[in-house]
C-alpha positions, 0 to 999 in steps of 0.5 A: 396460456403457458405460451403467453406467460413465457413470452411475458416473462422473457420480455419482462426480464429483458426489459428489466435487465435494460432498465435496472442493471444488477447492483454489485453486492455491498461488501458488508452484506457479502461478508455477513452472508459468507462469514469470510473476510478476504484480505491481501497483504504484501510480503516485501514492504516492511514494516507494513508486511514482510516475511521474517527470518523464519519465513513467517508473515509479520507487519502492521497490516497483519495486526490491522487485519486482526483489529478489523476482524474484531470490529466486523464481528461486533458490527455484523453481530456474528459469533465467528468470522473467517479470514482468508489471506492473499499475497499482493504485489505492486503488480496485482494489488489493484486487480485483486480488488477490481476482480472482487477477489479480496475486500481490502488490500493493505500496504504502502499504496500512494493515494492518487487519481490514476488508478484502475476502474472499480477501485478506490482508496481509504482515508490516509493512514500514513504519510512519507515521501521520496528519499535517498538511502546513502552510506555515511560520508556520501556527499550526494546532494539531492537538491542539485542536478546529478550527472551521469557519473551518479548511479541511482537505484529505483524500483521499476514501474513505480511513480518514484521511477518516473519522478526520479527520471524527470528530476535527474535526467542526466543520472544513471538509473539502475532499475530493480524489479520483483519482490526483492527489488528494494532489498537488492537496491539497499544491498547495492548501496551497502556494497558500494555498487550504487550511490543511493537507493531511492524509495519512500523513506519509511520503506527504506528505513524499514528494509534497512532495519531488517538487514541490520544496517544502522541509521548512523552508517546509512542515512536518509536524505534529504531530511525533508522528502522530495515528495509527499506520499500518503498511503491508503488501503485499496478498496472497491469504489461505489461502496460507501458503507464499506469505505466508511467502516474501513475509515472508522477503523483506521481513525480509531484509538486502537489503530493509533496505538497499533501505529505507535507500536509498529512505527515508534522506532521509525518516527524520527525518520517520518515526522518531518514528512508528517510536518512538511506534507499538508493535510488533504 
């Protein structure tokens, strides 16, 4: 009898595994079970996430996480909820989600289709576009073809690098990499070693402010960005409950107030992008 029972269970489990693949635990259920929210933030992308002069983590995303935690405590009817922070980069941000290390990554992530398997984006929470940071009295015209005497700084392995290489095939590109890539490019503009640093306008202006560079001496051109880039938070795909919850927080009045608090001084540089880029 035991032998028959063992054979039945083995066969049954085998057939069950073929017919009913194990479904990954939904994020909300996992957070309810563990009492832990795992989230990732950049340290190189002011004003979204950055280290201040005292090496303390600051940024819009950090405050968004605080609001998210409050909403989760209420949604899950919990008394407490722990938050575990991870450092994300342009190189690991999707992998952190795909490997179930974190539940959410907040940063300047351009919403696009060509992303790794098992990952997805939230609804858009910010819109910007590709612009040049140049010194005052620099007569560079991004609307024209740029010759090989023009030296442009870009961050390597980004969609911006690909776009600039295609749009200005004759220009000389200086590629920067690592967490200090953008700031080193801006410093190169400040020191006159390159003609422009190219990136998303909001990130260029945020980093320039961190360096104490005034908008009078350092301009963003052209006024209308060359591209439309909408930022979304990175989440796992096929998890509609979590996606709907994150989107509800992004669209809440509290987050609208948070955006005004963090981006209020930068709205002049991003309002054109908001008006130019159509809703998707």
